[in-house]
N, C-alpha and C positions, 0 to 999 in steps of 0.2 A: 724844363723837365731836369728835378734832380734825381740822379740816378747812382744809385747805391748796391756795392755788390756783397750776396751773404752767398756761403756755400754750405748745402745739407747733403750729409753722407747717407743713404738707407743703409741700414744692417738689419740684415736676420740672422737674430742668436741663434744660438745651437749649445746644447751641454749635453757631453762631452764634444768638443770638434775631433773629428777623426784624424787620427795620426798618419801624414800623410809617406811617412818611412816605412810604413808597411802595419794595413788596419785588417784586422780579421773579420770584422765583418762585412767592411766591403770586396773581401778576397771573396769571401762567402757570397758574395750575389746581395747581402741586405742592403736596401737603399738608405740614400739620409735619412727622408722621413721629412715630413715638415718640419719648420725651425719652430722655436718656442717661444717666440717672440720675434719683433719688428722697433727696431732700433731708429732713431732720430737724430745723429751726432752722437751714437751713442748712448743718450739719455731716451727714457722715457717707458712705457706712455703715461700722460697724463689722463689723472680718473676722471674720465670723462663717464664710467659705467660704474659704480659701488661693485658688482656683482662681477665682471669682469675683472677687474683691475682694482690690485690689492692697494692698499693707504701709502702714504709716506715713500712712492717711487719719485725720484727726482725728474721729470724733463724740460726737453729744451723748448724755450720761450725766447721769442722773435721781436726785439722790441724795432719799431717802427713809428713815422711821422705821416701822420694825415697828409693829403696830397703828394706825394712823393711817389717816385717808382723806382720799383726795389730790381735786381739782376738778381735770379735766384739759380741760383746751378745746383743742379740736384741730381747724385751720383745712385746708383744701385750697386753696392759694395758687397751684397750679399755673393752666396756660394752657389747657388741651385734655383731661385727662386723670384718669381718676376714679382714685380710693385706694382700697386697703383697709384697714383700720386695728385692729389689734390688739396686745394683751400678753399674752406667755408665763405661762400657770398664773393667769393674774387676769381677773375678770369686768369689764366695763363695764357699769356702772350708767345708761343716760341717762337725765338731766334736763334738759336746754336745747338748745336749737337756736334761734342767731340770734335771742335774744331773747324768745323764750317758751318757758316752762316745760311739761314734756312730762310724759306719762304716766311712771313709772320703770318701766324694765323693763332686764333683765338680755339684755347681748349676748357673745357671746365676740368678735364680731368686726364691724368696721359699717364699710359703703362710703360713702365722702365723694365726692360730686362738686364739680367745678371750680365754686370761688366758696361754697362752703358750712361752715359750722361745727356745731359740736357741742361740748356736756358730758358729760362723765361724770364719775361720784365711783367712784372704783379703791380699795378697803379694800386695804393692805397685810397680808395676812393669808394669806402662802405662808412656807414654810422660810426663814429671811433668813439661813443661813449661806450661799447664793448669791446672783448676780448673774439676770438674765431679761432677756429681749429684746424690745423695744420693735419695731414694725413694722409698715411702709407699704410695700405695692406697687401696683403699676400693674395697672387692672382694663382684661382685653378687648382684651390687648394679643399679641401672636404667644408672646412670649418670656416673660413674668412675672420668672424665678428672676433673670433681669439686670438688671430695674427695680425691684430693691427697695431700701428705708431704711429700713435698723436700727439705733437708739439701744439704749442700755443702762440697765437700771433698776435701779439699783445700792442694797439695803439699806445702812445704817450698820455693820453688824455682818457685814456679807458676809465670807467666807472664800474666796470662789472664783469665776471666771469664768462667766459664762452656758454653758450645753454644751446637747445635742440639736438634735434639728433646728427649724428654725424653727416657730412656729406655721403650721398650714395658713391658707391664704386659700378662699374658695368656689373649686371645681374647673369652672367653667362658662364655661369664655374666650368661647365663641359662645353662650352662651343667659344670659338676663340673667334670668329667671327668679326668681331665689332673691334678686336685686336688688330687683327691683320688689315682691315679698312683704314682703321688710324695709321698705321705703322705705312701703308701707301699715300694717305693724305699727305707725312713730312715730306717737302721739296725742297731743291737746292735755291738758293737765292742769285741768280745767277747776274744780279744789279749790282752785289757789293764786291767790293775789292778785298783781295784776301792776297796771302803773301802766296800760296802754296793750293793746286797749280795753278799755274799764270796769276794774272788778273781775275776772279770767277769771271765766267761766262764766255773767256776766249778759249777754254777747253774744251773742244769740240768732240767729246768722247763720242758721242753716237756716230761718228765719223770715222773713225779708227778702225783699220782691221784690223781684229782679233789674231794673234798670234797662235797661241797655246788655249784650250778647250780641256778644264778639268771637271769632270760631273764626280762631286764626294757624296758616298749614299752614305749614312750612318744608320746602325741596326740596333736593338735591344742585347745588351751583353748576353756574351756565348761563348761556352766552353772550347778553351785552345790548352791542349796539351795539359786537362786536366783541373786548369784558372780557370773561370770566366774573364772575361775580358771583353772593353770595348773596340769595336774597331771605325775605321774610314776604308770605303772599298775594299775590306776583309782586311785588310793590317795594321794589328795595335801596335802603336812604337813602345819600343826599349829602348831606352837612355843608352849608350854607349859609355865604357871606361872612361874612352878620350872623347871630349868635346868636339862636336862637327867644328867649328869655326878653326879650331887648333887644326883638326885633322886635315882641313882644306889647305890651311898656309903653312902646313910641314909637307902637304903631300903625302900624309899616311897612309899605305890602305889599308882595305878590308874594314876600316870602321863604319861605312856606310855605303849604300850603292845610290845611282840615279836614277831608280827604275821605279819611280811611283807610279802605279796606273795611272791612267787619264781618266777610267772610266769601271762601274763596279763589275769586277771578275766572277765568274762561276766555277768558283774553287773555292779548297776549306779555307777557312781562317787563317790565320799564321802569325807570330810575333816579329817584329821583324824594324831594320832600321831603313827604310827606305825613305827617299828625299824626292822632293821635285823638281827638276831639272830646266827652273826658269831662263828664260831669254831676256838676256840684258833690254833694257829697252824695250819689250817687247810689250803687250798689251795682251792679258789673260783673264780669260772667262771665267770665272768659278760657281757653280751651282752645288746648292748643299740643299743635298735631298736626304729628307727625315722622315725615316721609316722607324722611327722606336715611337715613343708613347707619351714624352713631355717636352714643352717647349728648348729647345738647345739656343744658347748665343754661341755665337764663334769669334774669336778676336783676331786679327794679323797684326804681328809685330812690326814696325818698319814702315806701316805705309797705312793713309788711307782710297779706299775703296770705294766707288760707286754703286748705289745698288740701286740696279733697273728691272728687277723683277722679283713676283712672291706672289704664290698658289697655292690651293689646293690639287693632290693628286700627284703623277709623278710627270717630272718635266719632261721633253722631247724637243726635237729642233723646232714642231712648228710653234713652242712655247715662246720662243724669240718674236715673235708677233705682237706680244703682251707688254714687250719690255718698254719702258719709259727712256727713251734716248736722248733728252734735252736736260733735265732739268732734275736727275736721280741725286740724293743727296751724298755727299762724301761723307763718310764714315769711318771708324775702326773696329765696329764691335756692332754686328749683324742678328736679330732672330730668324730661326727657323721654326716655323710649329708644323705639331705632329703630323703626319699625315702629307706634307705640302714641301716645297720648296723656295727657295731665295736665292736668287743671282746676283752675281756683283762682277763688275770690269775693273781690273787694278795694272795701272802702268807701273813697271818692273824699273823704275828706274835708282831705286836705291841698292846697290852692290852689295851683300851681306848672306849667311845664310837668317834665316827669319821664320820664326816660329806661328803655325797654323792652328788653332787651339778650340775644343768646347770649352766656355768659362765656367758650363755644370762640374763642381768638383769632383761628382763621383765618376761621372765618365770620362773627365780629365788622368783622375787616379788610374784608370783601368786601362789608359792608352788613347785616347780618343783623340790624337793629335798626328802633326805630320813638322816637316819643315820645306822651306821652297828657300833652293841654291839659285843667288842671283850675283852671275861673277862678270864685271866686265875686264873684255878680251880685249880694252885696250889700256888696262892700268901699267903694265911691262913696258909698254911701247912710247910713254907719255912721260914729261913730267911730274904728273900726276900722281900719287905713292898714297896706298893703304897707311894711314896713324900706325906706328909704332906701338907693340903690346907695351903695355903699363908693366910698370917691376914689380907690382904685386901681383901678375898673371901665376894663376895657379896651374903649372903642369901634372895632369894625373895621366894614367894609362897607358898608352904607349910612349907619352912622351914624359913621361914621370924622370926620367934621368937630367932633364933638363931643369926641375925645380932650383932657385936659388937657396 
């Protein structure tokens, strides 16, 4: 089997993009709204419809040879919109997501949420005399037909353009049931070898005692001191003038507090620099509870976590009875559906201060993020020391006097 690698970046185009340094419309509570279009590798769409697509638009063309198998790496690099990816007449054999081999399953289409990546094996086994559509369309929006990116799969001996209707996306604009069931079907390949964690299959995460539990609840934006902010457990993150990692390395007092609540608090929301105090080599259970109205994606820097549960309603202790404790996939970005929860387990073996954030740009801009501090207590008592700061480190805030 000949295997070639292709990479596709799916992007929702907007005009203009919000200015993250301070955007009056977002500050006033205006949502980002739907994108203007969907691009594949920055191009397109192909003019599959003379009414919806104007002429003379440059589109992506993927050149393939009949009978060969290609690995397609597909990434949603947009800022807020979930996308559905599919190829006319071809099956998508899922084999990897964000560095983890998955149980190999065929899909006709795949929902790819903001910040997520997948690898598919696609065999060019169709009639090679014509081209085929490659489609990425927006999900859970009012008019998906206008938000569709189209590229062309071109066989080397193709004699004609792609024809017929585009392959259909799931018909469930206001119902996430298809998408959540598809997400549950993605499993870890516990028989494949991998660099981390250990050879896959020997890391029995279901047998490890959980050290800390954090139930992280997001809500729609709310007023805090007269300004609309997004929160997690009632706290909207604000970045300090002194970077967190430098404040920790130089023991600068008052920059942040290791007091992030491990469950939603029955109190007024506030703006704060509150950090989770993680236990080095502890095993943390994190439950994302989405009480907002849109699909959210969460990304954790520095780690891959095991996705063990996902369901509608409010998470309770009894929800652990539904967890997948054997082959939950390890990844770094996970979707949380509105009115639902997603549970992950993460082994905190990577010392540092790590960002946990929502990938949806408007909610992130308004403060829906936090940090997890993981300190190795043995660093000062062994031959292992942290790498020195680079020469171009920028010292600011309380440490500005150290700037070279």
